[in-house]
C-alpha positions in Angstrom: 97.4 134.0 80.2 93.6 134.3 80.9 91.2 135.6 78.3 90.4 138.5 80.6 94.1 139.4 80.7 94.4 139.2 76.9 91.3 141.3 76.4 92.6 143.8 79.0 95.9 144.1 77.2 94.2 144.6 73.8 91.8 147.2 75.4 94.8 149.0 76.9 96.5 149.2 73.6 93.4 150.4 71.7 92.5 152.9 74.3 96.1 154.3 74.5 96.4 154.6 70.7 93.0 156.3 70.5 94.0 158.7 73.2 97.3 159.5 71.5 95.6 160.2 68.1 92.9 162.3 69.8 95.5 164.4 71.6 97.8 164.7 68.6 94.9 165.8 66.4 93.5 168.2 69.0 96.9 169.8 69.8 98.1 170.1 66.2 94.8 171.0 64.6 93.0 173.1 67.2 95.3 174.3 70.1 97.1 176.7 67.8 93.9 178.2 66.5 93.2 180.9 67.6 96.2 182.3 69.4 97.0 179.1 71.3 93.5 178.8 72.8 92.8 175.2 73.9 89.7 173.4 72.5 86.7 173.2 74.8 87.5 169.5 75.6 90.9 170.3 77.1 89.7 172.9 79.7 89.3 171.1 83.0 88.0 174.3 84.7 85.5 174.9 81.9 85.0 178.1 80.0 82.9 181.2 79.9 80.5 182.4 77.2 83.0 185.1 76.0 85.8 182.4 75.8 83.5 180.1 73.8 82.6 182.9 71.4 86.3 183.9 71.0 87.3 180.3 70.3 84.5 179.7 67.8 85.4 183.0 66.1 89.0 182.0 65.9 88.5 178.6 64.3 88.9 178.5 60.6 86.8 176.3 58.4 89.5 173.5 58.4 89.6 173.5 62.2 85.8 173.4 62.5 85.7 170.5 60.0 88.3 168.7 62.1 86.6 169.4 65.4 83.2 168.5 64.2 84.3 165.6 62.0 87.2 163.2 62.5 88.1 164.5 65.9 84.5 164.2 67.1 84.2 160.6 65.8 87.4 159.6 67.6 86.2 161.5 70.7 83.0 159.5 70.7 84.9 156.2 70.8 87.5 157.3 73.4 85.2 157.9 76.4 83.6 154.5 75.8 87.0 152.8 75.5 88.4 154.6 78.6 85.3 153.8 80.6 85.5 150.1 79.6 89.2 150.1 80.6 88.6 151.8 83.9 85.7 149.5 84.6 87.8 146.4 83.8 90.7 147.5 85.9 88.4 148.4 88.8 86.5 145.0 88.4 89.9 143.2 88.5 91.1 145.2 91.5 87.9 144.6 93.4 88.1 140.8 93.3 87.3 139.6 96.8 84.6 142.2 97.4 80.9 141.2 97.2 79.4 141.3 93.8 77.1 144.2 94.5 79.9 146.3 95.7 81.9 145.5 92.6 78.9 146.4 90.3 78.3 149.7 92.1 81.9 150.6 91.6 81.3 150.5 87.8 78.9 153.4 88.1 81.9 155.8 88.3 83.5 155.0 84.9 80.1 154.8 83.3 79.3 158.3 84.7 82.5 159.6 83.1 81.5 158.2 79.7 78.1 159.9 80.0 79.6 163.2 80.9 82.2 163.1 78.1 79.6 162.1 75.5 77.2 164.8 76.6 80.0 167.3 76.5 80.8 166.2 72.9 77.2 166.6 71.8 77.0 170.1 73.3 80.3 171.1 71.7 79.0 169.8 68.4 75.9 172.0 68.8 78.1 175.1 69.5 80.2 174.3 66.4 77.1 174.1 64.3 75.6 177.2 65.6 78.7 179.4 65.5 79.8 182.2 67.8 76.8 184.5 67.1 74.1 182.0 67.6 75.3 180.2 70.8 73.6 181.1 74.0 75.0 181.6 77.5 72.8 178.7 78.7 74.2 176.3 76.0 77.8 177.3 76.9 77.1 177.0 80.6 75.8 173.4 80.1 78.7 172.4 77.8 81.2 173.9 80.3 79.5 172.1 83.2 79.8 168.8 81.4 83.5 169.5 80.6 84.1 170.1 84.3 82.0 167.0 85.3 84.0 164.9 82.8 87.3 165.8 84.5 85.8 165.3 88.0 84.3 161.9 87.2 87.4 160.6 85.4 89.6 161.7 88.3 87.3 159.9 90.7 87.3 156.8 88.5 91.1 156.7 88.5 91.2 157.1 92.3 88.6 154.3 92.7 90.5 152.1 90.3 93.9 152.7 92.1 92.3 152.1 95.5 90.8 148.8 94.3 94.1 147.6 92.9 96.0 148.6 96.1 93.3 146.8 98.1 93.6 143.7 95.9 97.3 143.5 96.5 96.7 144.0 100.3 94.0 141.3 100.3 96.4 138.9 98.5 99.2 139.7 100.9 97.2 138.6 103.9 
Protein backbone atom coordinates (compact mmCIF):
# COMPACT_ATOMS: atom_id res chain seq x y z
CA UNK A 1 0.00 0.00 0.00
CA UNK A 2 1.38 3.41 -0.97
CA UNK A 3 2.13 6.12 1.59
CA UNK A 4 -0.58 8.25 0.00
CA UNK A 5 -3.15 5.47 0.52
CA UNK A 6 -2.03 4.99 4.13
CA UNK A 7 -2.23 8.72 4.81
CA UNK A 8 -5.64 8.92 3.14
CA UNK A 9 -6.98 6.08 5.28
CA UNK A 10 -5.65 7.75 8.44
CA UNK A 11 -7.09 11.12 7.37
CA UNK A 12 -10.44 9.47 6.61
CA UNK A 13 -10.58 7.92 10.07
CA UNK A 14 -9.53 11.10 11.91
CA UNK A 15 -11.95 13.25 9.89
CA UNK A 16 -14.84 10.82 10.41
CA UNK A 17 -14.26 10.53 14.16
CA UNK A 18 -13.94 14.31 14.50
CA UNK A 19 -17.20 14.79 12.60
CA UNK A 20 -18.95 12.18 14.74
CA UNK A 21 -17.82 13.86 17.96
CA UNK A 22 -18.78 17.28 16.61
CA UNK A 23 -22.28 16.17 15.65
CA UNK A 24 -22.77 14.22 18.87
CA UNK A 25 -21.74 17.19 21.04
CA UNK A 26 -23.79 19.62 18.96
CA UNK A 27 -26.95 17.54 18.93
CA UNK A 28 -26.78 16.46 22.56
CA UNK A 29 -25.56 19.73 24.02
CA UNK A 30 -27.15 22.36 21.81
CA UNK A 31 -30.03 21.15 19.63
CA UNK A 32 -32.34 20.61 22.57
CA UNK A 33 -31.69 24.12 23.86
CA UNK A 34 -33.89 26.09 23.42
CA UNK A 35 -36.99 24.19 22.36
CA UNK A 36 -35.21 22.02 19.81
CA UNK A 37 -33.65 24.92 17.90
CA UNK A 38 -30.60 23.88 15.89
CA UNK A 39 -27.26 25.60 16.47
CA UNK A 40 -26.22 28.19 13.89
CA UNK A 41 -23.75 25.79 12.26
CA UNK A 42 -26.46 23.25 11.45
CA UNK A 43 -28.72 25.61 9.47
CA UNK A 44 -27.92 25.25 5.75
CA UNK A 45 -30.44 27.96 4.85
CA UNK A 46 -29.00 30.41 7.38
CA UNK A 47 -30.93 32.31 10.02
CA UNK A 48 -32.48 35.68 10.67
CA UNK A 49 -31.63 38.28 13.29
CA UNK A 50 -34.72 37.30 15.32
CA UNK A 51 -33.79 33.60 15.14
CA UNK A 52 -30.24 34.40 16.26
CA UNK A 53 -31.50 36.40 19.22
CA UNK A 54 -33.95 33.65 20.17
CA UNK A 55 -31.27 30.98 20.05
CA UNK A 56 -28.81 33.06 22.06
CA UNK A 57 -31.50 33.84 24.65
CA UNK A 58 -32.35 30.17 24.97
CA UNK A 59 -28.81 28.92 25.52
CA UNK A 60 -27.94 28.43 29.17
CA UNK A 61 -24.45 29.06 30.53
CA UNK A 62 -23.47 25.40 30.07
CA UNK A 63 -24.52 25.40 26.41
CA UNK A 64 -22.71 28.69 25.74
CA UNK A 65 -19.57 27.30 27.38
CA UNK A 66 -19.82 24.17 25.20
CA UNK A 67 -20.56 26.12 22.00
CA UNK A 68 -17.77 28.62 22.58
CA UNK A 69 -15.32 26.15 24.13
CA UNK A 70 -14.84 22.47 23.35
CA UNK A 71 -17.27 22.44 20.41
CA UNK A 72 -15.59 25.49 18.87
CA UNK A 73 -12.13 23.92 19.16
CA UNK A 74 -13.30 20.73 17.48
CA UNK A 75 -15.16 22.78 14.87
CA UNK A 76 -11.92 24.62 14.12
CA UNK A 77 -10.12 21.34 13.38
CA UNK A 78 -12.94 19.72 11.42
CA UNK A 79 -13.16 22.08 8.40
CA UNK A 80 -9.40 21.84 7.94
CA UNK A 81 -9.52 18.04 8.14
CA UNK A 82 -12.48 17.82 5.77
CA UNK A 83 -10.86 20.21 3.28
CA UNK A 84 -7.67 18.15 3.36
CA UNK A 85 -9.66 14.95 2.83
CA UNK A 86 -11.72 16.44 -0.01
CA UNK A 87 -8.55 17.84 -1.55
CA UNK A 88 -6.71 14.53 -1.31
CA UNK A 89 -9.64 12.61 -2.80
CA UNK A 90 -10.02 15.18 -5.59
CA UNK A 91 -6.27 15.11 -6.28
CA UNK A 92 -6.33 11.30 -6.43
CA UNK A 93 -9.36 11.34 -8.70
CA UNK A 94 -7.85 13.93 -11.02
CA UNK A 95 -4.77 11.84 -11.88
CA UNK A 96 -4.36 12.10 -15.63
CA UNK A 97 -5.35 15.76 -15.86
CA UNK A 98 -2.70 18.43 -16.27
CA UNK A 99 -1.12 19.71 -13.08
CA UNK A 100 -2.65 23.21 -13.23
CA UNK A 101 -6.15 21.77 -13.63
CA UNK A 102 -5.54 19.59 -10.59
CA UNK A 103 -4.24 22.52 -8.53
CA UNK A 104 -7.21 24.71 -9.51
CA UNK A 105 -9.59 21.97 -8.37
CA UNK A 106 -8.13 22.29 -4.85
CA UNK A 107 -9.53 25.83 -4.58
CA UNK A 108 -13.00 24.41 -3.89
CA UNK A 109 -12.19 22.46 -0.69
CA UNK A 110 -9.97 25.32 0.48
CA UNK A 111 -12.89 27.74 -0.05
CA UNK A 112 -15.09 25.50 2.08
CA UNK A 113 -12.57 25.60 4.95
CA UNK A 114 -12.35 29.40 4.74
CA UNK A 115 -16.16 29.76 4.80
CA UNK A 116 -16.51 27.40 7.77
CA UNK A 117 -13.72 29.02 9.78
CA UNK A 118 -15.11 32.51 9.10
CA UNK A 119 -18.57 31.30 10.15
CA UNK A 120 -17.09 29.91 13.38
CA UNK A 121 -15.38 33.21 14.18
CA UNK A 122 -18.59 35.18 13.66
CA UNK A 123 -20.63 32.72 15.73
CA UNK A 124 -18.01 33.06 18.46
CA UNK A 125 -18.49 36.83 18.34
CA UNK A 126 -22.28 36.44 18.61
CA UNK A 127 -21.85 34.13 21.61
CA UNK A 128 -19.55 36.63 23.33
CA UNK A 129 -21.84 39.60 22.64
CA UNK A 130 -25.08 37.88 23.59
CA UNK A 131 -28.61 38.41 22.28
CA UNK A 132 -28.92 42.09 23.19
CA UNK A 133 -25.61 43.28 21.74
CA UNK A 134 -25.54 41.47 18.39
CA UNK A 135 -26.37 43.53 15.33
CA UNK A 136 -28.36 42.66 12.22
CA UNK A 137 -25.18 43.16 10.16
CA UNK A 138 -23.21 40.67 12.29
CA UNK A 139 -25.98 38.09 12.08
CA UNK A 140 -26.36 38.62 8.34
CA UNK A 141 -22.61 38.09 7.79
CA UNK A 142 -22.55 34.98 10.00
CA UNK A 143 -25.62 33.56 8.27
CA UNK A 144 -24.09 34.27 4.85
CA UNK A 145 -20.98 32.33 5.80
CA UNK A 146 -23.14 29.46 7.06
CA UNK A 147 -24.95 29.29 3.72
CA UNK A 148 -21.66 29.68 1.82
CA UNK A 149 -20.14 26.85 3.85
CA UNK A 150 -22.90 24.47 2.78
CA UNK A 151 -22.72 25.59 -0.85
CA UNK A 152 -18.95 25.23 -1.09
CA UNK A 153 -18.82 21.86 0.66
CA UNK A 154 -21.58 20.60 -1.67
CA UNK A 155 -19.62 21.80 -4.71
CA UNK A 156 -16.45 20.22 -3.28
CA UNK A 157 -18.20 16.85 -2.95
CA UNK A 158 -19.60 17.09 -6.49
CA UNK A 159 -16.15 17.95 -7.89
CA UNK A 160 -14.55 15.11 -5.93
CA UNK A 161 -17.12 12.59 -7.13
CA UNK A 162 -16.80 13.80 -10.72
CA UNK A 163 -13.01 13.43 -10.56
CA UNK A 164 -13.24 9.92 -9.12
CA UNK A 165 -15.77 8.87 -11.78
CA UNK A 166 -13.53 10.45 -14.42
CA UNK A 167 -10.52 8.55 -13.07
CA UNK A 168 -12.33 5.24 -13.38
CA UNK A 169 -13.44 6.14 -16.89
CA UNK A 170 -9.91 7.19 -17.91
CA UNK A 171 -8.55 3.92 -16.50
CA UNK A 172 -11.20 1.87 -18.32
CA UNK A 173 -10.11 3.19 -21.71
